[in-house]
C-alpha positions as CSV (number, residue, x, y, z in Angstrom):
1,M,169.2,36.9,158.7
2,T,165.6,36.2,158.1
3,V,165.1,32.8,156.5
4,V,162.1,32.3,154.7
5,I,161.1,28.6,153.8
6,F,157.6,27.8,151.5
7,D,155.5,25.0,151.0
8,L,155.0,23.6,147.6
9,D,151.8,22.7,146.3
10,D,149.3,25.7,145.8
11,T,152.0,28.2,147.2
12,L,154.7,28.3,144.6
13,Y,152.4,27.0,142.0
14,L,148.4,25.8,141.7
15,E,148.6,21.6,142.7
16,S,145.8,21.6,140.0
17,E,148.8,22.3,137.2
18,F,150.4,18.7,138.4
19,A,146.8,16.8,138.3
20,R,146.1,18.4,134.9
21,S,149.5,17.2,133.8
22,G,149.3,13.1,135.3
23,F,145.8,13.1,133.8
24,R,147.8,13.9,130.4
25,H,150.3,11.6,130.8
26,L,147.9,8.6,131.6
27,D,145.7,9.5,128.6
28,T,148.5,9.4,126.0
29,S,149.8,6.0,127.7
30,L,146.0,4.9,127.8
31,R,145.7,6.0,124.0
32,T,148.6,3.6,123.2
33,R,146.3,0.6,124.3
34,G,143.7,1.9,122.4
35,I,141.4,3.6,125.3
36,S,140.4,7.0,124.7
37,G,138.9,9.4,126.8
38,F,140.9,9.4,130.0
39,F,141.6,12.8,130.1
40,E,138.6,14.8,129.7
41,R,136.7,12.3,132.1
42,A,139.3,12.5,134.5
43,W,139.9,16.2,134.9
44,E,135.8,17.1,134.5
45,R,136.1,14.7,138.5
46,F,138.8,16.7,139.5
47,C,137.5,19.9,138.4
48,A,134.2,19.1,140.0
49,G,135.6,18.3,143.8
50,H,136.4,14.5,143.7
51,R,140.1,13.6,145.0
52,T,139.3,9.8,145.3
53,K,138.9,6.8,143.3
54,I,138.8,9.4,140.0
55,F,140.9,6.6,137.9
56,D,138.6,3.9,139.3
57,A,135.3,5.6,138.4
58,V,136.6,6.9,134.8
59,L,138.3,3.3,134.1
60,A,134.4,2.0,134.8
61,E,132.7,5.0,132.7
62,L,135.5,3.9,129.6
63,G,134.1,0.1,130.4
64,V,137.8,-0.9,130.7
65,D,139.2,-3.2,133.9
66,A,139.1,-1.1,136.9
67,S,140.9,-3.9,139.1
68,E,143.2,-3.0,142.3
69,A,146.3,-4.1,140.3
70,K,145.4,-1.7,136.9
71,V,144.2,1.5,139.5
72,R,147.6,1.0,141.2
73,E,149.6,0.7,137.9
74,L,148.0,4.1,137.0
75,V,148.8,6.2,140.3
76,E,152.0,4.6,140.1
77,M,152.3,6.4,136.7
78,F,150.6,9.8,137.6
79,R,152.7,9.9,140.7
80,S,156.1,9.4,139.1
81,H,155.7,11.2,135.5
82,R,157.7,14.7,135.2
83,P,154.8,17.3,135.5
84,E,154.3,20.3,133.0
85,I,153.8,22.6,135.6
86,S,155.2,26.3,136.2
87,L,156.0,28.7,139.0
88,A,152.7,31.4,139.8
89,P,154.0,34.5,138.3
90,D,153.6,36.3,141.3
91,A,156.1,33.4,143.4
92,A,158.5,33.5,140.4
93,W,158.8,37.1,140.6
94,L,159.6,37.1,144.6
95,L,162.0,34.4,144.3
96,D,164.1,37.0,141.4
97,H,163.5,39.4,143.7
98,W,165.0,37.7,146.8
99,A,167.8,36.0,144.7
100,G,170.9,36.8,146.7
101,E,169.4,38.9,149.3
102,R,167.2,36.1,151.7
103,A,168.3,32.6,152.6
104,L,165.0,30.9,150.9
105,G,164.0,27.0,151.4
106,L,161.3,24.6,151.0
107,I,159.2,22.0,153.2
108,T,156.5,19.9,151.3
109,D,154.4,17.0,152.2
110,G,154.1,14.3,149.6
111,W,155.3,10.4,148.1
112,S,159.4,11.9,147.6
113,L,159.8,10.8,144.1
114,T,156.5,12.8,143.1
115,Q,157.8,16.0,145.1
116,H,161.4,15.1,143.5
117,Q,159.7,15.6,140.1
118,K,157.5,18.9,140.4
119,I,161.1,20.4,142.2
120,D,163.0,19.7,139.3
121,A,160.2,20.7,136.9
122,L,159.8,23.8,138.5
123,A,164.0,24.1,138.4
124,L,163.7,25.0,142.4
125,R,166.9,23.3,143.3
126,Q,169.0,26.2,141.4
127,R,166.3,29.0,143.4
128,L,166.6,27.6,147.1
129,A,169.0,26.9,150.0
130,C,167.3,24.0,151.3
131,I,164.9,21.8,150.6
132,V,163.2,19.3,152.6
133,V,160.6,17.3,151.7
134,S,159.2,15.5,155.0
135,D,158.7,11.9,153.4
136,D,162.6,11.3,153.0
137,L,162.7,11.8,156.7
138,G,161.0,8.1,156.9
139,G,157.6,8.2,155.6
140,P,154.1,10.2,155.9
141,D,154.9,10.1,159.8
142,F,157.0,12.8,159.3
143,W,155.0,14.7,157.1
144,K,153.5,18.2,158.5
145,P,152.6,18.7,161.0
146,S,155.4,16.9,162.7
147,P,157.9,19.3,163.7
148,A,160.5,17.1,162.0
149,P,161.0,18.7,158.8
150,F,161.2,22.4,160.2
151,E,163.6,21.3,163.0
152,A,165.6,19.4,159.4
153,V,165.2,23.2,158.2
154,M,167.0,24.8,161.5
155,S,169.6,22.4,161.9
156,R,170.5,22.4,158.2
157,M,170.5,26.0,158.3
158,G,171.6,26.7,161.5
159,P,170.9,29.7,164.0
160,R,168.9,32.6,162.6
161,E,167.4,35.6,163.4
162,K,164.0,34.7,162.4
163,F,162.5,31.7,160.5
164,V,158.9,32.2,158.4
165,Y,157.2,29.7,156.5
166,V,154.5,30.1,154.0
167,G,152.1,28.0,152.9
168,D,148.2,27.7,151.8
169,N,146.8,25.1,153.8
170,P,145.7,25.8,157.7
171,H,145.4,22.3,158.5
172,K,148.7,21.5,159.0
173,D,151.2,24.1,157.4
174,F,151.1,26.9,160.5
175,V,150.2,25.5,163.8
176,T,154.0,23.4,164.2
177,A,155.7,26.3,163.0
178,R,154.3,28.5,165.2
179,K,155.0,26.6,168.3
180,L,158.2,26.2,167.3
181,G,158.8,30.2,167.1
182,W,158.4,30.8,163.4
183,K,156.6,33.8,161.7
184,T,153.8,32.3,159.3
185,V,152.1,33.4,156.3
186,R,149.1,32.0,154.6
187,V,149.1,32.8,150.9
188,R,144.9,32.2,149.9
189,R,145.7,31.7,146.4
190,K,143.2,31.7,143.6
191,G,142.2,28.2,142.3
192,G,144.0,26.5,145.2
193,L,142.7,23.5,147.0
194,H,142.4,25.4,150.3
195,E,141.4,28.6,149.0
196,K,138.2,28.6,151.1
197,V,139.4,26.8,154.4
198,E,139.0,28.5,157.5
199,P,141.3,27.4,160.0
200,L,140.6,25.8,163.4
201,S,141.7,27.8,166.6
202,G,145.5,27.6,167.0
203,Y,146.0,26.6,163.4
204,E,146.1,30.4,162.4
205,S,148.8,32.2,160.6
206,H,150.3,35.5,161.9
207,H,149.6,37.0,157.8
208,V,147.1,36.5,155.0
209,V,147.9,37.3,151.4
210,E,146.5,36.6,147.8
211,D,149.8,37.3,145.9
212,L,153.3,36.4,147.1
213,R,154.3,39.8,146.1
214,A,153.0,41.2,149.2
215,L,155.5,39.3,151.0
216,S,158.3,42.0,149.6
217,S,157.2,44.5,152.1
218,L,155.6,42.2,154.5
219,L,158.9,40.7,155.8
């Protein structure tokens, strides 16, 4: 039987949804302290392409203490909050379509608590036979493109006819999977953070789709 393993962020849902949810969570907390306007400014920066120092910049704009301790507090709140996110329609369709027919799983990078919160919010434990959060294997050194999460899946799932990895980020999602003999599929999801990234030589996927429903006939 073919085992299909998915990436999480920007593969099964839009990662921007998590950022939006996190900014709203922080905004609610800050409003209880008399600080308003955080969400609008943070979301504007995110949509403009900023991915670092957002909290520092917004706090400074609001005239609020942007000390290292304050920023660290917001980062921890952001990472640990239970997000309001949902599966992309094509992802939900495919998981339902393959329920009971394919062995399905997940490999995801990111801080352990954050990723587990996302997994729970998306109710993926009920849908997937194998879930590997690479951070749980020993921290960032075990994140993709480390072979560790792929090897963990193969160990847990046992001998199979074929393994397939479906992801979005050509910088890290496919190079190791291909070396291990897996088939690879890239989803170029509209609005994804890596939608327009072109892969370096050797980092390509075997197939590219824009909608996960295409996998029902591809695999």
